[in-house]
PAGUKE-725788 format. One line per field, with one value per residue (C-alpha): residue number from 1; chain; x, y, z. Coordinates in nm, 4 decimals, m for minus. Layout:
PAGUKE-725788
n NUM/... .
chain A/... .
u X/... .
v Y/... .
w Z/... .
***
This chain:
PAGUKE-725788
n 1/2/3/4/5/6/7/8/9/10/11/12/13/14/15/16/17/18/19/20/21/22/23/24/25/26/27/28/29/30/31/32/33/34/35/36/37/38/39/40/41/42/43/44/45/46/47/48/49/50/51/52/53/54/55/56/57/58/59/60/61/62/63/64/65/66/67/68/69/70/71/72/73/74/75/76/77/78/79/80/81/82/83/84/85/86/87/88/89/90/91/92/93/94/95/96/97/98/99/100/101/102/103/104/105/106/107/108/109/110/111/112/113/114/115/116/117/118/119/120/121/122/123/124/125/126/127/128/129/130/131/132/133/134/135/136/137/138/139/140/141/142/143/144/145/146/147/148/149/150/151/152/153/154/155/156/157/158/159/160/161/162/163/164/165/166/167/168/169/170/171/172/173/174/175/176/177/178/179/180/181/182/183/184/185/186/187/188/189/190/191/192/193/194/195/196/197/198/199/200/201/202/203/204/205/206/207/208/209/210/211/212/213/214/215/216/217/218/219/220/221/222/223/224/225/226/227/228/229 .
chain A/A/A/A/A/A/A/A/A/A/A/A/A/A/A/A/A/A/A/A/A/A/A/A/A/A/A/A/A/A/A/A/A/A/A/A/A/A/A/A/A/A/A/A/A/A/A/A/A/A/A/A/A/A/A/A/A/A/A/A/A/A/A/A/A/A/A/A/A/A/A/A/A/A/A/A/A/A/A/A/A/A/A/A/A/A/A/A/A/A/A/A/A/A/A/A/A/A/A/A/A/A/A/A/A/A/A/A/A/A/A/A/A/A/A/A/A/A/A/A/A/A/A/A/A/A/A/A/A/A/A/A/A/A/A/A/A/A/A/A/A/A/A/A/A/A/A/A/A/A/A/A/A/A/A/A/A/A/A/A/A/A/A/A/A/A/A/A/A/A/A/A/A/A/A/A/A/A/A/A/A/A/A/A/A/A/A/A/A/A/A/A/A/A/A/A/A/A/A/A/A/A/A/A/A/A/A/A/A/A/A/A/A/A/A/A/A/A/A/A/A/A/A/A/A/A/A/A/A .
u m6.6767/m6.9523/m6.8946/m6.8158/m6.6076/m6.3772/m6.1285/m6.1135/m6.0162/m5.7527/m5.6131/m5.6011/m5.4339/m5.1860/m5.0821/m5.0898/m4.7250/m4.8709/m4.8703/m5.2428/m5.4182/m5.7425/m5.8776/m6.0820/m6.4527/m6.7476/m6.9732/m7.2988/m7.2386/m7.1049/m7.3999/m7.6426/m7.4261/m7.5051/m7.8558/m7.8598/m7.7032/m7.8826/m7.6688/m7.4853/m7.1728/m7.1335/m6.9881/m6.7182/m6.9354/m7.0978/m6.7835/m6.6040/m6.8562/m6.9496/m6.6055/m6.3963/m6.3403/m6.2066/m5.8665/m5.5815/m5.4016/m5.0665/m4.9203/m5.2778/m5.2974/m5.6344/m5.9257/m6.1781/m6.4847/m6.5818/m6.8684/m6.7555/m6.4127/m6.3359/m6.1203/m6.1901/m6.5124/m6.7453/m6.9815/m7.2310/m7.1261/m6.9837/m7.3630/m7.5439/m7.7105/m8.0569/m8.0194/m8.1828/m8.2279/m8.4874/m8.5598/m8.7241/m8.3552/m8.1631/m7.7991/m7.7941/m7.6867/m7.4785/m7.2584/m6.9231/m6.6701/m6.3448/m6.1698/m5.8043/m5.5640/m5.6328/m6.0173/m6.1160/m6.3812/m6.5108/m6.8556/m7.0896/m7.3057/m7.6822/m7.9822/m8.0473/m7.6940/m7.8609/m8.0626/m7.7413/m7.5927/m7.3218/m7.1924/m7.1295/m7.3942/m7.5503/m7.3283/m7.0153/m6.7339/m6.6636/m6.3726/m6.4209/m6.0798/m5.9422/m5.7276/m6.0214/m6.3805/m6.5239/m6.6390/m6.4358/m6.6159/m6.4277/m6.4862/m6.5046/m6.7606/m6.6998/m6.5400/m6.3793/m6.2082/m6.1127/m5.9005/m5.7690/m5.6800/m5.4618/m5.3079/m5.0920/m5.2608/m5.3293/m4.9777/m5.0044/m5.3240/m5.2059/m4.8845/m4.9302/m5.0737/m4.7420/m4.4457/m4.1220/m4.1882/m4.5565/m4.5796/m4.3952/m4.7044/m4.9532/m4.8812/m4.8463/m5.1958/m5.4745/m5.8009/m6.0272/m5.7303/m5.6539/m5.3532/m5.4288/m5.2454/m5.1360/m5.1898/m5.5024/m5.4811/m5.6908/m5.4651/m5.2379/m4.9458/m4.9748/m5.0447/m4.6858/m4.5296/m4.6907/m4.3608/m4.3668/m4.6955/m4.7052/m4.9178/m5.0235/m5.2535/m5.6222/m5.9381/m6.0812/m6.4264/m6.2340/m6.1033/m6.4363/m6.5672/m6.3141/m6.4660/m6.7648/m6.6644/m6.4808/m6.6790/m6.9241/m6.7026/m6.6038/m6.8990/m6.9142/m7.1455/m7.1950/m7.0702/m7.3787/m7.2574/m6.9533/m6.9780/m7.0359/m6.6248 .
v 2.2442/2.1545/2.5646/2.8655/2.9143/3.1874/2.9998/2.7270/3.0303/3.2089/2.8197/2.8435/3.1766/3.1085/2.7793/2.9390/2.9773/3.2698/3.6279/3.6531/4.0227/4.0364/4.3353/4.4328/4.4783/4.6740/4.4672/4.6057/4.5638/4.2153/4.1710/4.2840/4.1176/3.7707/3.8600/3.9369/3.6290/3.3637/3.1525/3.1175/3.2038/2.8133/2.8671/3.0105/3.2423/3.3904/3.3654/3.5639/3.8374/3.8813/3.9013/4.0462/4.2963/4.0039/3.8606/4.0074/3.6440/3.6255/3.9727/4.1174/3.8944/3.7551/3.9286/3.6976/3.9194/3.9802/4.1761/4.5044/4.6806/5.0521/5.1203/4.8583/4.6265/4.4567/4.1524/4.3769/4.6505/4.3727/4.2044/4.4775/4.3801/4.5710/4.8838/4.6164/4.2253/4.0956/3.7417/3.7546/3.8695/3.6911/3.7711/3.7814/3.4695/3.3577/3.5263/3.7477/3.5750/3.7134/3.8240/3.8466/4.1352/4.0611/4.0563/3.7029/3.6697/3.3937/3.3154/3.0669/2.9395/3.0212/2.8145/2.7694/2.8114/2.6528/2.9905/3.2231/2.9638/2.9225/2.5399/2.3484/2.2748/2.4828/2.5862/2.5336/2.7916/2.9142/3.0978/3.3357/3.3411/3.6652/3.4753/3.2629/3.5119/3.2346/3.0557/2.7531/2.5304/2.4756/2.1317/2.2620/2.4519/2.7956/2.6387/2.4008/2.7384/2.8549/2.6000/2.5819/2.9261/2.9182/2.6137/2.7869/2.5577/2.9181/2.8549/2.6304/2.7816/3.0675/2.9753/3.0722/3.3959/3.5367/3.6842/3.7558/4.0418/3.9589/4.0402/4.3718/4.4849/4.2969/4.4470/4.7617/4.8227/4.9629/4.7582/4.9178/4.8533/4.5663/4.5198/4.5933/4.3704/4.4586/4.3007/4.1711/3.8527/3.6773/3.7804/3.5444/3.7710/3.7290/3.3636/3.3329/3.5936/3.7269/3.8456/4.0788/4.2306/4.5938/4.6248/4.9571/4.9497/5.0335/5.0524/4.7025/4.8383/4.9424/4.5889/4.3948/4.6896/4.5676/4.2402/4.3155/4.4985/4.1973/3.9448/4.1085/4.2048/3.8721/3.7317/3.5106/3.4019/3.7167/3.6387/3.7838/3.9712/3.9708/4.2261/4.5930/4.7852 .
w 2.6755/2.9293/3.1254/2.9527/2.6980/2.7900/2.9798/2.6645/2.4350/2.6966/2.7082/2.3200/2.3362/2.6065/2.4112/2.0602/1.8946/1.6779/1.7902/1.9424/2.0724/2.2737/2.2020/2.4829/2.4377/2.6249/2.8926/2.7815/2.3529/2.4438/2.6432/2.3601/2.0986/2.2874/2.3443/1.9356/1.8607/2.0839/2.1796/2.5234/2.6287/2.6527/2.2861/2.1274/1.9613/2.2388/2.4828/2.2460/2.1976/2.5694/2.6953/2.4110/2.1109/1.9030/1.8490/1.6324/1.4913/1.3556/1.3079/1.2208/0.9621/1.0835/1.2835/1.4442/1.5688/1.9058/2.0974/2.0527/1.9783/2.0126/1.7062/1.4797/1.3350/1.5783/1.4958/1.5442/1.3070/1.0455/1.0288/1.1001/1.3601/1.4513/1.7350/2.0007/1.9571/1.7742/1.7789/1.4441/1.2673/1.0977/0.9396/0.5108/0.4055/0.7319/0.9950/0.8985/1.1783/1.0921/0.7908/0.6732/0.5775/0.1781/0.1736/0.2859/0.4524/0.6888/0.7426/0.9346/0.7046/0.7266/0.7568/0.4115/0.2351/m0.1138/m0.1472/m0.1348/m0.3853/m0.1201/m0.0847/0.2512/0.5477/0.8206/1.0454/0.8588/0.8752/0.4963/0.3603/0.0683/m0.1253/m0.2632/m0.5153/m0.6492/m0.6131/m0.4677/m0.1442/m0.0194/0.2849/0.5409/0.7440/1.0744/1.2957/1.4751/1.7922/1.5631/1.3466/1.6796/1.7382/1.4188/1.3558/1.6943/1.6535/1.3129/1.1119/0.8596/0.8164/0.5186/0.4562/0.3264/0.2183/m0.1512/m0.0705/0.1172/0.0267/0.2062/0.4760/0.4741/0.8636/0.9072/0.6055/0.7945/1.1400/1.0430/0.9884/1.1357/1.2436/0.9989/0.7005/0.4493/0.2263/m0.2060/m0.4439/m0.7714/m1.0222/m0.8446/m0.6547/m0.8936/m1.2147/m1.4262/m1.2472/m0.8822/m0.9361/m1.1224/m0.8562/m0.5680/m0.5017/m0.7423/m0.6933/m0.5510/m0.2304/m0.0373/0.2589/0.2040/0.4078/0.4055/0.2602/m0.0410/m0.0964/m0.0595/m0.2717/m0.5199/m0.4659/m0.5338/m0.8764/m1.0477/m0.9585/m1.1545/m1.4461/m1.4832/m1.4767/m1.1464/m0.8945/m0.6735/m0.3393/m0.1716/0.2032/0.2733/0.5348/0.6315/0.7283 .
***
């Protein structure tokens, strides 16, 4: 990408076989977000921040964060950006760039992931998996991740986490909601028969709170910052 990334992103969306909604952004908020990220609109990250409130992908299953959005979560809100751009501020543990309805979180690794107890290299996408309560390093940058999402490769990625009729449940959610699964996704019962679980819409913030609770109870490594919703 040698010019602004937004036309490239629009091209990915137009050629995608997935259902993709572009959330409208607020120009001044997008510019402020771009300034805080300290990137240009030539990057996919900057292009999304400046030109949109984010993307809602695959019947609402995945939310990609943008610069601002009226009725959902923006990159600035989720990552607790300062009210005014501050070149000395860096995101805690890494930059949250998206999430899925089950409580999975996609993060762009920080400069020192080892100090946060996270795998992978700086600038690499990580995924916090709600069925294992652990971080997985994905072999891709942010722009590669966006291309991967929109190319439909998430179908295989989420194969073990989807049930018959998931599309209807996912697309009925608001942008502030996720799906609570019981028995919980990390339980032996859910791993054995996901379709037999009960599911209900809950505030996405509740899913993140439960994640922190259960990692502590199970004496697993704390996931660190998963975003503010």
